[in-house]
C-alpha positions as CSV (number, residue, x, y, z in Angstrom):
1,X,-10.8,45.1,1.7
2,X,-11.1,41.5,2.9
3,X,-8.4,39.0,1.9
4,X,-9.4,36.2,-0.4
5,X,-8.9,32.5,0.4
6,X,-6.0,32.4,-2.0
7,X,-4.3,35.3,-0.3
8,X,-4.7,33.7,3.1
9,X,-3.4,30.3,1.8
10,X,-0.4,32.0,0.0
11,X,0.4,34.0,3.1
12,X,0.2,30.9,5.3
13,X,2.6,29.1,2.9
14,X,5.1,32.0,2.9
15,X,5.0,32.3,6.7
16,X,5.0,28.6,7.4
17,X,7.0,27.4,4.5
18,X,7.3,23.8,3.4
19,X,8.1,22.3,6.9
20,X,4.5,23.0,8.0
21,X,3.3,20.6,5.3
22,X,3.0,17.1,6.7
23,X,5.1,14.5,4.7
24,X,3.9,11.0,4.3
25,X,6.0,8.4,6.1
26,X,7.8,6.4,3.4
27,X,7.3,3.3,5.5
28,X,3.5,3.6,5.7
29,X,0.6,2.0,4.0
30,X,-0.4,5.5,2.8
31,X,3.0,6.0,1.0
32,X,2.7,2.6,-0.8
33,X,-1.0,3.3,-1.6
34,X,0.1,6.6,-3.4
35,X,3.0,4.8,-5.1
36,X,0.8,2.1,-6.4
37,X,-1.5,4.7,-8.0
38,X,1.4,6.3,-9.9
39,X,1.7,6.2,-13.7
40,X,2.7,2.8,-15.0
41,X,6.5,2.8,-15.7
42,X,7.3,5.5,-13.2
43,X,9.8,4.8,-10.4
44,X,7.0,5.0,-7.8
45,X,5.0,2.3,-9.7
46,X,8.1,0.2,-10.0
47,X,8.7,0.5,-6.3
48,X,5.1,-0.5,-5.6
49,X,5.4,-3.6,-7.8
50,X,8.8,-4.7,-6.4
51,X,7.7,-4.2,-2.8
52,X,4.4,-6.2,-3.2
53,X,6.0,-8.9,-5.2
54,X,8.8,-9.3,-2.7
55,X,6.4,-9.5,0.2
56,X,4.2,-12.0,-1.7
57,X,7.2,-14.4,-2.0
58,X,7.5,-14.5,1.8
59,X,3.8,-14.9,2.2
60,X,3.6,-17.8,-0.2
61,X,6.4,-19.5,1.7
62,X,4.5,-18.8,5.0
63,X,1.3,-20.2,3.5
64,X,3.0,-23.4,2.3
65,X,4.3,-23.9,5.9
66,X,0.8,-23.2,7.5
67,X,2.0,-20.0,9.1
68,X,-0.2,-17.0,9.8
69,X,-0.4,-14.2,7.3
70,X,0.6,-16.5,4.4
71,X,-1.2,-16.6,1.1
72,X,-2.4,-19.6,-0.7
73,X,-3.2,-18.8,-4.4
74,X,-4.8,-21.7,-6.3
75,X,-2.1,-24.1,-7.3
76,X,-3.4,-24.4,-10.9
77,X,-2.9,-20.7,-11.5
78,X,0.3,-20.2,-9.5
79,X,1.4,-16.9,-8.0
80,X,-1.0,-14.1,-8.9
81,X,0.2,-11.5,-11.4
82,X,1.8,-8.3,-10.1
83,X,-1.1,-6.3,-11.4
84,X,-3.6,-8.6,-9.5
85,X,-1.6,-8.2,-6.2
86,X,-1.4,-4.4,-6.7
87,X,-5.1,-4.2,-7.2
88,X,-5.7,-6.4,-4.1
89,X,-3.6,-3.9,-2.1
90,X,-5.3,-0.8,-3.6
91,X,-8.8,-2.3,-3.0
92,X,-7.9,-3.1,0.6
93,X,-6.2,0.2,1.4
94,X,-9.1,2.2,-0.1
95,X,-11.4,0.4,2.3
96,X,-9.1,0.8,5.3
97,X,-7.8,4.4,5.5
98,X,-7.6,4.0,9.3
99,X,-4.7,1.6,8.6
100,X,-2.7,4.1,6.5
101,X,-0.3,5.0,9.2
102,X,0.6,1.3,9.8
103,X,3.9,-0.1,8.4
104,X,3.8,-0.9,4.7
105,X,4.3,-4.6,5.2
106,X,1.3,-4.8,7.5
107,X,-0.9,-3.4,4.8
108,X,0.5,-5.6,2.1
109,X,0.2,-8.7,4.3
110,X,-3.4,-8.0,5.3
111,X,-4.5,-7.2,1.8
112,X,-2.9,-10.2,0.1
113,X,-4.1,-12.5,2.9
114,X,-7.6,-11.2,2.5
115,X,-7.6,-12.0,-1.2
116,X,-5.7,-15.3,-1.1
117,X,-6.2,-16.8,2.3
118,X,-5.0,-20.2,3.3
119,X,-7.5,-22.8,4.4
120,X,-7.5,-23.2,8.2
121,X,-6.6,-26.7,9.4
122,X,-8.6,-28.0,12.3
């Protein structure tokens, strides 16, 4: 009798246990990407919103001082909504899975800067 796929998987889990399963680095783009997809109102979704909004405040400051990796949202609309910033990050992260191991702040900075870049002064 040949073992089924389920039997093999279950045996592997029992032999290997949880430590064999790779955990996502909580400081990675991949971790934040998953958190930002969590159910609205969950602690993961709240973490996502807080992290991105905090990073955006620094990026607006950087943009106002002409620094790299700042953001410059249109003055008439002010700072983008939390939902818009989360969507910017989700869109960017889904297109750049090769960046998922990067630090969380790198992904947020690159995604927001791609959506709300500052004009380059010559």
